[in-house]
C-alpha positions as a Markdown table, in Angstrom:
| # | Residue | x | y | z |
|---|---|---|---|---|
| 1 | Met | -15.8 | 65.0 | -1.7 |
| 2 | Ser | -12.3 | 65.5 | -0.1 |
| 3 | Phe | -10.1 | 68.7 | -0.4 |
| 4 | Tyr | -7.7 | 66.4 | -2.4 |
| 5 | His | -10.4 | 65.3 | -4.9 |
| 6 | Glu | -11.8 | 68.8 | -5.3 |
| 7 | His | -8.7 | 71.1 | -5.2 |
| 8 | Ile | -5.6 | 69.1 | -6.0 |
| 9 | Leu | -6.6 | 66.1 | -8.2 |
| 10 | Pro | -8.4 | 68.1 | -11.0 |
| 11 | His | -5.0 | 70.1 | -11.5 |
| 12 | Leu | -3.0 | 66.6 | -11.5 |
| 13 | Ile | -5.5 | 65.1 | -14.0 |
| 14 | Ala | -5.6 | 68.0 | -16.2 |
| 15 | Leu | -1.8 | 68.1 | -16.4 |
| 16 | Thr | -1.4 | 64.4 | -17.0 |
| 17 | Cys | -4.2 | 64.1 | -19.6 |
| 18 | Ser | -2.9 | 67.1 | -21.7 |
| 19 | Gln | 0.7 | 65.5 | -22.3 |
| 20 | Pro | 1.7 | 65.7 | -26.1 |
| 21 | Gln | 1.2 | 61.9 | -26.7 |
| 22 | Ile | -2.3 | 62.1 | -25.4 |
| 23 | Met | -3.2 | 65.4 | -27.0 |
| 24 | Lys | -2.1 | 63.8 | -30.4 |
| 25 | Lys | -4.7 | 60.9 | -29.7 |
| 26 | Arg | -7.4 | 63.5 | -28.9 |
| 27 | Ser | -6.6 | 65.4 | -32.1 |
| 28 | Gln | -7.0 | 62.2 | -34.3 |
| 29 | Val | -10.4 | 61.3 | -32.6 |
| 30 | Val | -12.4 | 64.4 | -31.5 |
| 31 | Pro | -12.7 | 66.3 | -34.8 |
| 32 | Ala | -15.0 | 63.6 | -36.3 |
| 33 | Ala | -17.7 | 64.7 | -33.6 |
| 34 | Glu | -20.7 | 66.2 | -35.3 |
| 35 | Gly | -24.2 | 67.3 | -34.5 |
| 36 | Arg | -25.6 | 67.1 | -31.1 |
| 37 | Val | -22.5 | 66.0 | -29.2 |
| 38 | Leu | -22.3 | 64.5 | -25.6 |
| 39 | Glu | -18.8 | 64.4 | -24.1 |
| 40 | Val | -18.8 | 62.2 | -21.1 |
| 41 | Gly | -16.0 | 63.2 | -18.6 |
| 42 | Phe | -15.5 | 66.7 | -20.0 |
| 43 | Gly | -12.8 | 67.5 | -17.2 |
| 44 | Ser | -11.2 | 70.8 | -17.7 |
| 45 | Gly | -12.2 | 71.1 | -21.3 |
| 46 | Thr | -9.0 | 69.6 | -22.8 |
| 47 | Asn | -11.0 | 68.4 | -26.1 |
| 48 | Leu | -12.4 | 71.9 | -26.9 |
| 49 | Glu | -9.6 | 72.8 | -29.2 |
| 50 | Phe | -10.2 | 69.8 | -31.2 |
| 51 | Tyr | -14.0 | 70.2 | -31.9 |
| 52 | Asp | -14.8 | 71.7 | -35.4 |
| 53 | Pro | -17.6 | 74.5 | -34.5 |
| 54 | Val | -18.9 | 74.3 | -38.1 |
| 55 | Arg | -19.8 | 70.6 | -37.6 |
| 56 | Val | -21.0 | 70.7 | -33.8 |
| 57 | Glu | -24.6 | 72.0 | -33.3 |
| 58 | Arg | -24.4 | 71.8 | -29.4 |
| 59 | Leu | -22.1 | 70.1 | -26.8 |
| 60 | Phe | -23.4 | 68.7 | -23.8 |
| 61 | Ala | -20.5 | 68.7 | -21.2 |
| 62 | Leu | -21.0 | 65.9 | -18.7 |
| 63 | Glu | -18.8 | 66.4 | -15.6 |
| 64 | Pro | -19.7 | 65.6 | -12.1 |
| 65 | Ser | -16.8 | 67.1 | -10.5 |
| 66 | Lys | -16.9 | 70.7 | -9.2 |
| 67 | Gly | -13.4 | 71.1 | -9.2 |
| 68 | Met | -13.1 | 69.9 | -12.9 |
| 69 | Arg | -16.1 | 72.3 | -13.8 |
| 70 | Arg | -14.3 | 75.1 | -12.1 |
| 71 | Lys | -11.0 | 74.4 | -13.8 |
| 72 | Ala | -12.8 | 74.3 | -17.2 |
| 73 | Arg | -14.6 | 77.7 | -16.8 |
| 74 | Asp | -11.9 | 79.7 | -18.9 |
| 75 | Ala | -11.8 | 77.4 | -21.6 |
| 76 | Val | -15.6 | 77.1 | -21.8 |
| 77 | Asp | -15.9 | 81.0 | -21.8 |
| 78 | Lys | -13.3 | 81.2 | -24.9 |
| 79 | Ser | -14.9 | 78.5 | -26.8 |
| 80 | Pro | -17.1 | 79.3 | -29.9 |
| 81 | Leu | -19.3 | 76.1 | -29.2 |
| 82 | Glu | -22.7 | 76.3 | -27.7 |
| 83 | Ile | -22.0 | 74.3 | -24.4 |
| 84 | Glu | -24.5 | 72.8 | -21.7 |
| 85 | Trp | -23.3 | 71.5 | -18.7 |
| 86 | Leu | -24.6 | 68.3 | -17.2 |
| 87 | Asp | -23.3 | 67.9 | -13.5 |
| 88 | Leu | -24.3 | 64.2 | -13.2 |
| 89 | Pro | -22.2 | 61.0 | -13.3 |
| 90 | Gly | -22.0 | 59.0 | -16.6 |
| 91 | Glu | -24.5 | 56.3 | -15.1 |
| 92 | Glu | -27.1 | 59.3 | -14.9 |
| 93 | Ile | -27.1 | 60.9 | -18.2 |
| 94 | Pro | -30.0 | 63.5 | -18.2 |
| 95 | Leu | -30.8 | 63.3 | -21.9 |
| 96 | Asp | -33.6 | 61.7 | -23.9 |
| 97 | Asp | -33.3 | 58.3 | -25.8 |
| 98 | Ala | -31.7 | 58.8 | -29.3 |
| 99 | Ser | -31.2 | 62.6 | -28.8 |
| 100 | Val | -27.4 | 63.0 | -29.6 |
| 101 | Asp | -25.4 | 62.3 | -32.9 |
| 102 | Thr | -22.0 | 61.7 | -31.2 |
| 103 | Val | -20.7 | 60.6 | -28.0 |
| 104 | Val | -17.1 | 61.6 | -27.0 |
| 105 | Leu | -15.2 | 59.3 | -24.4 |
| 106 | Thr | -11.4 | 60.2 | -23.8 |
| 107 | Tyr | -9.7 | 58.9 | -20.8 |
| 108 | Thr | -12.8 | 58.8 | -18.7 |
| 109 | Ala | -13.9 | 55.0 | -18.8 |
| 110 | Cys | -11.1 | 54.1 | -16.6 |
| 111 | Thr | -12.5 | 56.2 | -13.8 |
| 112 | Ile | -16.4 | 55.7 | -13.8 |
| 113 | Pro | -17.3 | 53.5 | -11.1 |
| 114 | Asp | -20.0 | 51.6 | -12.9 |
| 115 | Val | -18.7 | 51.8 | -16.3 |
| 116 | Glu | -21.2 | 49.1 | -17.7 |
| 117 | Ala | -24.1 | 51.2 | -16.6 |
| 118 | Ala | -22.6 | 54.4 | -18.1 |
| 119 | Leu | -21.8 | 52.8 | -21.5 |
| 120 | Ala | -25.6 | 51.3 | -21.4 |
| 121 | Gln | -26.6 | 55.1 | -20.9 |
| 122 | Met | -24.4 | 56.3 | -23.8 |
| 123 | Arg | -26.0 | 53.7 | -26.2 |
| 124 | Arg | -29.4 | 54.8 | -25.0 |
| 125 | Val | -29.0 | 58.5 | -25.8 |
| 126 | Leu | -27.2 | 57.9 | -29.1 |
| 127 | Lys | -29.2 | 58.0 | -32.3 |
| 128 | Pro | -29.4 | 54.9 | -34.4 |
| 129 | Gly | -27.1 | 56.4 | -37.0 |
| 130 | Gly | -24.8 | 58.0 | -34.3 |
| 131 | Lys | -21.2 | 57.3 | -33.3 |
| 132 | Leu | -19.2 | 56.9 | -30.2 |
| 133 | Leu | -15.5 | 58.3 | -30.5 |
| 134 | Phe | -13.2 | 57.0 | -27.9 |
| 135 | Ser | -9.7 | 57.1 | -26.8 |
| 136 | Glu | -8.8 | 55.2 | -23.7 |
| 137 | His | -5.9 | 53.5 | -21.8 |
| 138 | Gly | -6.4 | 50.1 | -20.4 |
| 139 | Arg | -5.2 | 46.7 | -20.0 |
| 140 | Ala | -2.2 | 45.5 | -22.0 |
| 141 | Pro | -1.8 | 42.6 | -24.1 |
| 142 | Asp | 1.6 | 41.8 | -22.9 |
| 143 | Pro | 1.3 | 39.3 | -19.7 |
| 144 | Gly | 4.3 | 41.0 | -18.0 |
| 145 | Val | 2.7 | 44.4 | -18.2 |
| 146 | Ala | -0.7 | 43.1 | -17.3 |
| 147 | Lys | 0.7 | 41.6 | -14.1 |
| 148 | Trp | 2.2 | 45.0 | -12.9 |
| 149 | Gln | -1.1 | 46.6 | -13.8 |
| 150 | Arg | -2.9 | 44.3 | -11.5 |
| 151 | Arg | -0.4 | 44.7 | -8.7 |
| 152 | Ile | -0.2 | 48.6 | -9.2 |
| 153 | Glu | -4.0 | 49.3 | -9.6 |
| 154 | Pro | -5.0 | 49.0 | -5.9 |
| 155 | Val | -2.6 | 51.7 | -4.9 |
| 156 | Trp | -3.2 | 53.7 | -8.1 |
| 157 | Lys | -6.7 | 53.9 | -7.9 |
| 158 | Pro | -7.1 | 56.2 | -4.7 |
| 159 | Ile | -4.4 | 58.7 | -5.9 |
| 160 | Ala | -5.7 | 59.0 | -9.5 |
| 161 | Gly | -9.4 | 59.5 | -9.1 |
| 162 | Gly | -10.4 | 55.8 | -9.2 |
| 163 | Cys | -8.6 | 55.0 | -12.5 |
| 164 | His | -8.5 | 51.4 | -13.3 |
| 165 | Leu | -5.5 | 50.1 | -15.1 |
| 166 | Thr | -7.0 | 46.7 | -16.2 |
| 167 | Arg | -10.2 | 47.6 | -17.8 |
| 168 | Lys | -10.3 | 46.6 | -21.6 |
| 169 | Pro | -12.3 | 49.5 | -23.3 |
| 170 | Asp | -13.1 | 47.7 | -26.6 |
| 171 | Ala | -14.7 | 44.7 | -24.8 |
| 172 | Leu | -16.6 | 47.1 | -22.6 |
| 173 | Ile | -17.9 | 49.1 | -25.6 |
| 174 | Ala | -19.0 | 46.1 | -27.5 |
| 175 | Gln | -20.7 | 44.4 | -24.3 |
| 176 | Ala | -22.7 | 47.8 | -24.1 |
| 177 | Gly | -24.3 | 47.1 | -27.5 |
| 178 | Phe | -21.8 | 48.9 | -29.9 |
| 179 | Arg | -19.9 | 47.5 | -32.8 |
| 180 | Ile | -16.1 | 48.7 | -33.1 |
| 181 | Ala | -16.1 | 50.4 | -36.6 |
| 182 | Arg | -12.2 | 51.3 | -36.3 |
| 183 | Met | -9.9 | 51.1 | -33.8 |
| 184 | Glu | -5.9 | 51.6 | -33.3 |
| 185 | Glu | -4.2 | 50.2 | -30.2 |
| 186 | Gly | -0.7 | 50.4 | -28.7 |
| 187 | Tyr | 1.6 | 51.9 | -26.2 |
| 188 | Leu | 1.6 | 55.6 | -25.9 |
| 189 | Pro | 5.3 | 57.0 | -26.4 |
| 190 | Lys | 7.2 | 58.3 | -23.3 |
| 191 | Ser | 4.6 | 57.0 | -20.7 |
| 192 | Pro | 5.0 | 54.3 | -18.1 |
| 193 | Lys | 4.0 | 51.1 | -19.7 |
| 194 | Phe | 1.6 | 50.3 | -16.9 |
| 195 | Ala | -0.7 | 53.2 | -18.0 |
| 196 | Ala | 0.3 | 53.5 | -21.5 |
| 197 | Tyr | -1.7 | 50.9 | -23.5 |
| 198 | Asn | -4.2 | 52.9 | -25.5 |
| 199 | Tyr | -7.3 | 52.0 | -27.4 |
| 200 | Ala | -8.7 | 54.5 | -29.9 |
| 201 | Gly | -11.3 | 54.7 | -32.5 |
| 202 | Ala | -15.1 | 54.6 | -33.2 |
| 203 | Ala | -18.0 | 52.6 | -32.6 |
| 204 | Val | -21.6 | 52.4 | -33.8 |
| 205 | Pro | -24.8 | 51.2 | -32.4 |
| 206 | Ala | -24.9 | 47.4 | -33.2 |
């Protein structure tokens, strides 16, 4: 990993992904987590304040970036949750089949190199009666915005930690063997449109 990715990018991502409009989406999704929870792309621990410690038995925090884990240290130390670090990428979730009740995926699917493999892993570790809670940005339905997303993406990815602007999270989730149980989509306010189209909701094993 370069100096930029380990020491600068974590701060930029933490700042960007904790803007009020994004925190509002997190607050609408994360509190539904319960039981044994796997958060893929734990980052700097931005979601911790939204977990209900009464409902969450254990939180598996999957985060491959040392820089992000370092930045999350204070938030983890202050959290009442029982947290276990998993320092592997989403494509290699080191948990048993059908071993978690909830998977949380927030503003992470855009950056996972092999997102199809990662979603298949999430489906594998989720119990039959479990749920995937998600809030992700992605491809806009408006042709003009989508065109600019395609143009900007090659430049955007290297500076934004591999973030893809043109992925369609709901389609990827469905292709991985989930059924979308509920979803809201639309542009986040006060955000550049090329990165602001948001998909948020819950999915269950199909």
